[in-house]
C-alpha positions as CSV (number, residue, x, y, z in Angstrom):
1,M,0.1,0.0,0.1
2,K,1.7,3.7,-0.7
3,I,0.6,6.7,1.5
4,A,0.8,10.2,0.3
5,L,0.8,12.2,2.5
6,N,0.8,16.5,2.5
7,I,3.6,18.2,4.6
8,P,4.2,21.8,4.4
9,D,6.9,22.7,2.0
10,E,8.8,25.2,5.3
11,I,9.0,21.4,6.9
12,A,9.3,18.5,4.2
13,Q,12.5,20.7,3.2
14,D,13.6,20.3,6.4
15,P,16.8,19.5,5.9
16,T,17.5,17.7,9.4
17,F,14.6,15.5,8.9
18,S,14.4,13.2,6.5
19,R,12.7,10.4,5.4
20,A,14.1,7.7,7.3
21,N,12.9,10.2,10.4
22,W,9.3,10.7,8.8
23,L,9.1,6.6,9.0
24,R,10.3,6.3,12.4
25,E,8.1,8.7,13.1
26,I,4.6,7.2,11.4
27,A,5.6,4.1,12.4
28,I,5.6,5.5,16.2
29,A,2.9,6.9,15.7
30,L,0.6,3.6,14.4
31,F,2.3,2.0,17.3
32,E,1.3,4.0,20.4
33,Q,-2.2,4.1,18.9
34,E,-2.3,0.1,18.3
35,Q,-3.3,0.1,14.5
36,V,0.2,-2.1,14.6
37,T,1.9,-4.6,15.7
38,L,6.0,-3.7,17.0
39,G,6.6,-6.3,14.9
40,G,4.8,-4.4,11.9
41,A,5.8,-1.1,13.1
42,S,9.6,-1.8,13.1
43,Q,8.9,-2.8,9.0
44,I,6.9,0.7,8.8
45,A,10.5,2.5,9.9
46,D,12.8,-0.5,8.1
47,M,14.8,-1.2,11.1
48,H,15.3,-4.8,12.6
49,L,12.8,-5.2,15.7
50,M,15.2,-4.3,18.7
51,E,16.6,-1.6,16.8
52,F,13.7,-0.2,17.2
53,Q,12.4,-1.1,20.4
54,K,15.5,0.5,21.6
55,Y,14.6,3.8,19.4
56,V,11.1,3.8,20.8
57,G,12.5,3.8,24.0
58,N,15.1,6.6,24.6
59,C,12.2,8.9,22.4
60,G,10.4,8.1,25.9
61,G,7.5,5.6,23.9
62,C,6.1,3.2,25.6
63,I,6.0,-0.3,24.3
64,H,2.3,-1.9,25.4
65,Y,3.1,-5.6,24.5
66,D,0.7,-9.0,25.2
67,V,1.1,-12.0,24.5
68,Q,-0.5,-11.8,20.6
69,E,1.9,-9.5,19.6
70,F,5.1,-11.7,21.2
71,D,3.4,-14.4,19.2
72,E,3.0,-12.4,15.9
73,D,6.7,-10.7,15.8
74,M,8.1,-14.4,16.8
75,K,6.8,-15.3,13.8
76,N,7.9,-12.4,11.5
77,L,11.5,-12.9,13.5
78,W,11.3,-16.6,12.3
79,S,10.3,-16.2,8.6
80,R,13.1,-13.4,8.3
81,G,15.3,-15.4,9.6
82,W,16.3,-13.6,12.1
83,L,15.6,-16.2,14.9
């Protein structure tokens, strides 16, 4: 799926905020709103799951995590060959 965002030029052209920054912020927002799992958010952010968890923690975000999410994330890790 592709999503188009309308971002004001003064924000979009700020050299300190890259595409990677936008993806991470969108991923965190979706995760915190419980729209995606932690594994799904890490995929959106294009980051390894553990790297993304650390990033969220460093940003002061809350890692809410239940058994179903853990199971889904374990399946994702196995399918990627990370375990």
